[in-house]
C-alpha positions in Angstrom: 9.7 -0.7 1.5 7.5 -3.8 2.7 7.7 -7.1 0.8 4.5 -8.8 -0.5 4.7 -11.7 1.9 4.9 -9.2 4.8 1.9 -7.5 3.6 -0.1 -10.6 2.9 0.5 -11.8 6.6 -1.2 -8.7 8.0 -4.7 -8.8 9.3 -7.3 -6.6 7.7 -7.2 -3.9 10.3 -3.4 -3.6 10.2 -3.6 -3.6 6.4 -6.0 -0.7 6.5 -4.0 1.2 9.1 -0.8 0.8 7.2 -2.5 2.0 4.0 -3.8 5.2 5.8 -0.3 5.6 7.1 1.4 5.4 3.9 -1.2 7.8 2.2 -0.5 10.4 4.8 3.2 10.2 4.4 2.9 10.3 0.7 0.8 13.4 1.1 3.6 15.0 3.1 6.3 14.0 0.8 4.4 15.5 -2.0 4.1 18.6 -0.2 7.9 18.6 0.4 8.5 18.0 -3.0 6.4 20.9 -4.2 8.3 23.3 -2.0 11.7 21.9 -3.2 12.5 20.4 0.3 12.5 16.6 -0.7 15.8 15.2 -1.5 14.8 11.7 -1.5 12.4 11.4 -4.4 12.7 7.9 -4.7 10.5 7.5 -1.5 7.6 8.7 -3.4 7.7 5.8 -5.8 8.2 3.4 -3.0 5.1 4.7 -1.1 3.1 4.6 -4.2 3.9 0.8 -4.7 3.4 0.0 -1.1 -0.1 1.5 -1.2 -0.8 -0.4 -4.5 0.3 -3.7 -3.2 -1.8 -3.1 0.2 -4.8 -2.1 -2.0 -4.3 -5.3 -4.1 -4.1 -7.8 -1.2 -7.2 -6.0 0.3 -9.1 -6.6 -2.9 -8.2 -10.1 -3.4 -9.3 -10.8 0.1 -12.6 -9.1 -0.7 -13.1 -11.2 -3.9 -12.3 -14.3 -2.0 -14.6 -13.6 0.7 -17.3 -13.0 -2.0 -16.3 -16.3 -3.6 -15.9 -14.3 -7.0 -12.2 -15.7 -7.6 -11.6 -19.1 -8.9 -8.2 -20.7 -7.7 -6.0 -22.1 -10.4 -5.2 -26.0 -10.1 
């Protein structure tokens, strides 16, 4: 599981690559879970959380780039 500081340190291309890889892994794990081959079910939750964090950072950067976010003092 990646921590948020590590995710924030990635450039946009690396973020997108990481999100895509995580979604592919999540798909494979869901398939294993459906066929009762998955033993580490906690990995599903970790991946969903990682994907959400990556998407949040991407959205933050998108809003900051558009000037739509005001920073708190």
